[in-house]
C-alpha positions as CSV (number, residue, x, y, z in Angstrom):
1,X,29.3,33.3,24.5
2,X,29.0,29.6,24.2
3,X,28.8,28.3,20.7
4,X,26.9,25.2,19.7
5,X,28.7,22.2,18.3
6,X,27.6,22.7,14.7
7,X,28.4,26.4,14.7
8,X,31.9,25.8,16.1
9,X,32.5,23.1,13.5
10,X,31.3,25.5,10.8
11,X,33.7,28.2,11.9
12,X,36.5,25.6,12.0
13,X,35.7,24.5,8.4
14,X,35.7,28.1,7.3
15,X,39.1,28.9,8.8
16,X,40.6,25.8,7.5
17,X,39.4,26.7,4.0
18,X,40.6,30.3,4.4
19,X,44.1,29.0,5.2
20,X,43.9,26.5,2.3
21,X,43.1,29.3,-0.1
22,X,46.0,31.4,1.2
23,X,48.3,28.4,0.6
24,X,46.9,27.9,-2.9
25,X,47.5,31.6,-3.9
26,X,50.8,32.1,-2.2
27,X,53.8,33.0,-4.4
28,X,55.8,29.7,-4.6
29,X,59.1,31.3,-3.9
30,X,57.8,32.7,-0.6
31,X,57.8,29.4,1.2
32,X,61.5,29.8,1.8
33,X,61.0,33.4,2.9
34,X,60.9,34.5,6.6
35,X,57.4,34.6,8.1
36,X,56.3,37.2,10.7
37,X,57.0,34.6,13.3
38,X,60.6,35.3,14.4
39,X,63.0,32.5,13.3
40,X,60.5,30.7,11.1
41,X,60.3,30.4,7.3
42,X,56.8,30.1,5.9
43,X,57.4,26.4,5.2
44,X,58.4,26.0,8.8
45,X,55.1,27.4,9.9
46,X,53.3,24.8,7.7
47,X,55.6,22.0,9.0
48,X,54.5,23.0,12.5
49,X,50.9,22.9,11.6
50,X,51.3,19.6,9.7
51,X,52.8,17.9,12.8
52,X,50.3,19.4,15.3
53,X,47.2,18.8,13.2
54,X,48.3,15.2,12.6
55,X,48.5,14.7,16.3
56,X,45.1,16.4,16.9
57,X,43.5,14.2,14.2
58,X,44.9,11.0,15.6
59,X,43.6,11.9,19.1
60,X,40.2,12.9,17.7
61,X,40.0,9.5,16.0
62,X,40.7,7.7,19.2
63,X,44.2,6.7,18.2
64,X,47.6,7.5,19.9
65,X,49.3,10.7,18.7
66,X,52.3,8.7,17.4
67,X,54.8,11.5,16.8
68,X,53.8,13.5,19.9
69,X,54.1,10.3,22.0
70,X,57.5,9.6,20.6
71,X,58.6,13.1,21.5
72,X,57.2,12.8,25.0
73,X,58.9,9.4,25.6
74,X,62.4,10.9,24.9
75,X,61.8,13.7,27.5
76,X,61.9,11.4,30.5
77,X,61.0,13.5,33.5
78,X,61.4,16.8,31.7
79,X,58.3,18.8,31.2
80,X,56.9,19.1,27.7
81,X,57.7,22.5,26.1
82,X,55.5,23.6,23.2
83,X,58.4,25.6,21.7
84,X,60.8,22.6,22.0
85,X,58.2,20.2,20.4
86,X,57.7,22.6,17.6
87,X,61.5,22.9,16.9
88,X,61.8,19.1,17.0
89,X,58.9,18.4,14.7
90,X,59.8,21.1,12.2
91,X,63.4,19.9,12.1
92,X,62.2,16.4,11.2
93,X,60.5,17.8,8.1
94,X,63.4,19.9,6.9
95,X,64.3,17.5,4.2
96,X,60.8,17.2,2.7
97,X,59.6,18.9,-0.4
98,X,57.4,21.9,0.4
99,X,54.5,20.4,-1.5
100,X,54.6,17.3,0.7
101,X,54.5,19.4,3.8
102,X,51.5,21.4,2.5
103,X,49.6,18.3,1.5
104,X,50.3,16.6,4.8
105,X,48.8,19.6,6.6
106,X,45.8,19.6,4.3
107,X,45.0,15.9,4.9
108,X,45.6,16.2,8.6
109,X,43.4,19.3,9.1
110,X,40.6,17.7,7.0
111,X,40.8,14.4,8.9
112,X,40.7,16.3,12.2
113,X,37.4,18.0,11.2
114,X,35.9,14.7,9.9
115,X,36.7,12.8,13.1
116,X,35.4,15.7,15.2
117,X,32.1,15.4,13.3
118,X,31.9,11.7,14.0
119,X,32.1,12.1,17.8
120,X,29.0,11.1,19.7
121,X,27.2,13.8,21.6
122,X,28.4,12.1,24.8
123,X,32.0,12.1,23.7
124,X,31.7,15.7,22.5
125,X,30.5,16.7,26.0
126,X,32.6,14.5,28.3
127,X,35.6,13.1,26.5
128,X,39.0,14.6,27.2
129,X,42.2,14.5,25.0
130,X,45.8,14.6,26.2
131,X,47.0,17.9,24.8
132,X,50.0,20.1,25.6
133,X,48.8,21.9,28.8
134,X,46.8,18.9,30.0
135,X,43.6,17.1,29.1
136,X,41.2,19.2,27.0
137,X,37.6,18.8,25.9
138,X,36.7,18.3,22.2
139,X,35.2,21.7,21.8
140,X,38.4,23.4,23.1
141,X,40.6,21.2,20.9
142,X,38.6,22.3,17.9
143,X,38.9,25.9,19.1
144,X,42.6,25.6,19.5
145,X,43.0,24.6,15.9
146,X,40.9,27.6,14.8
147,X,43.2,29.8,16.8
148,X,46.4,28.2,15.4
149,X,45.1,28.4,11.8
150,X,44.2,32.1,12.3
151,X,47.5,33.1,14.0
152,X,49.8,31.2,11.7
153,X,47.8,32.4,8.7
154,X,48.6,35.9,9.8
155,X,52.3,34.9,10.2
156,X,52.5,33.8,6.6
157,X,50.2,36.4,5.0
158,X,52.7,39.1,6.1
159,X,55.3,37.9,3.7
160,X,53.9,35.4,1.1
161,X,52.1,37.8,-1.2
162,X,48.5,37.2,-0.2
163,X,47.8,40.3,1.8
164,X,46.0,42.2,-0.9
165,X,42.9,39.9,-1.0
166,X,42.8,39.0,2.8
167,X,43.0,42.4,4.5
168,X,39.7,42.2,6.3
169,X,39.6,40.7,9.9
170,X,37.3,37.8,10.3
171,X,35.1,38.0,13.4
172,X,35.1,34.4,14.7
173,X,38.8,33.6,14.6
174,X,39.6,36.9,16.3
175,X,36.8,36.4,18.9
176,X,37.8,32.8,19.6
177,X,41.5,33.7,20.0
178,X,40.5,36.3,22.7
179,X,38.1,33.8,24.3
180,X,40.8,31.1,24.5
181,X,43.2,33.6,26.1
182,X,40.6,34.7,28.7
183,X,39.7,31.1,29.5
184,X,43.4,30.3,30.0
185,X,44.2,33.2,32.3
186,X,43.9,31.3,35.6
187,X,46.4,28.7,34.2
188,X,48.7,31.3,32.7
189,X,48.8,33.4,35.8
190,X,49.4,30.4,38.0
191,X,52.3,29.3,35.7
192,X,53.8,32.8,36.1
193,X,53.6,32.4,39.9
194,X,50.6,34.7,40.6
195,X,48.0,33.7,43.2
196,X,44.8,35.8,42.6
197,X,42.0,34.0,44.4
198,X,38.9,36.1,44.5
199,X,40.0,38.5,41.7
200,X,38.3,38.9,38.3
201,X,38.8,40.8,35.1
202,X,36.3,42.4,32.7
203,X,37.3,42.4,29.0
204,X,35.2,44.4,26.6
205,X,36.4,44.8,23.0
206,X,34.9,46.2,19.8
207,X,35.4,45.7,16.1
208,X,35.8,42.3,14.3
209,X,35.9,39.8,17.1
210,X,34.0,41.9,19.5
211,X,32.9,40.4,22.8
212,X,32.6,40.8,26.6
213,X,34.0,38.5,29.3
214,X,33.9,38.7,33.1
215,X,36.3,36.0,34.2
216,X,37.8,34.8,37.5
217,X,41.6,34.9,37.7
218,X,41.9,31.8,39.9
219,X,41.2,28.2,38.6
220,X,37.6,27.2,39.1
221,X,36.3,30.6,40.3
222,X,33.3,32.1,38.6
223,X,32.6,35.7,39.6
224,X,29.1,36.5,41.0
225,X,26.9,38.4,38.7
226,X,27.0,41.5,40.9
227,X,30.7,41.4,41.5
228,X,32.7,44.5,40.3
229,X,35.7,43.4,38.3
230,X,39.1,44.0,39.9
231,X,40.7,44.8,36.6
232,X,39.3,46.0,33.2
233,X,40.6,45.8,29.7
234,X,38.8,47.8,27.0
235,X,39.8,48.2,23.4
236,X,39.9,46.8,19.8
237,X,39.4,43.1,19.4
238,X,41.9,42.4,16.6
239,X,44.8,44.0,18.5
240,X,44.0,42.2,21.7
241,X,43.8,38.9,19.8
242,X,47.3,39.5,18.5
243,X,48.5,40.2,22.0
244,X,46.9,37.0,23.2
245,X,48.6,35.3,20.3
246,X,52.0,36.8,21.2
247,X,52.1,38.6,17.8
248,X,51.9,42.1,19.3
249,X,53.7,43.3,22.5
250,X,51.5,44.8,25.2
251,X,53.4,48.0,25.0
252,X,52.3,48.5,21.4
253,X,48.6,48.3,22.1
254,X,48.9,50.5,25.2
255,X,50.9,53.2,23.4
256,X,48.5,53.2,20.4
257,X,45.4,53.3,22.7
258,X,44.0,50.2,21.1
259,X,43.8,48.7,24.6
260,X,43.0,50.8,27.7
261,X,43.3,49.6,31.3
262,X,40.9,50.3,34.1
263,X,40.0,49.6,37.7
264,X,43.2,48.2,39.3
265,X,45.5,49.3,36.6
266,X,48.5,47.3,37.9
267,X,46.4,44.1,37.9
268,X,45.0,44.9,34.5
269,X,48.5,45.5,33.2
270,X,49.5,42.1,34.6
271,X,46.6,40.4,32.8
272,X,47.4,42.1,29.5
273,X,51.1,40.9,29.8
274,X,50.1,37.4,30.8
275,X,47.1,36.6,28.5
276,X,48.0,33.9,25.9
277,X,45.8,31.8,23.6
278,X,48.0,28.7,23.7
279,X,50.2,26.9,26.3
């Protein structure tokens, strides 16, 4: 499914507001409590979002991503690692008051959405932004922020006292997380050293986030309409989204039956273990 620009922006606004409400109602003492993301406090999660959304807002505004460029400059010939960038950016904010970290994220996320709305139709369709895994179109930069707000919101909801009123899965964040993971499969498989020209996967999931994808596993390849997929993944959308977000291990969803493999089961297993919704 290809969403229109206005619909995608609406989803982004809704997820940004959802995360904002969670922050508003979180128990204050839980910011210094471990999140569900291993090794991160809840305030660390927000420091990460503050740094990344600031960079995204600057790029969307047509400006240099100052902090990200500073980090890239010190790498020299070393490749950029998202994990290393995150650790560096979070460490820089370790001395800030939690309220300042939260307010910085709020301003950055709102600015990002405002600048995305100001793009011309031509820029929305053709402009590319230098992001972590390479140049990215505006629509996918917006989608990446929805995915991050959803996944990191789940990280914090697990321990910050806001689970009781946010138990229900939201369709679009779950769907767009799986969609990003499926779209990134050719890149992720290539990064892992797998050459799968001519192969494709069918993904069919139900529940909140439901959807269906038939996707080529090699960069630039689009399966013919009548092509039988080489691998099949069937199951529950929220659980597959958490696998793509690296919040659930593949073994957990296979053992529970929330994801079932079909066709070439070895290839389907490789896809499940490789799928990721961010670089």
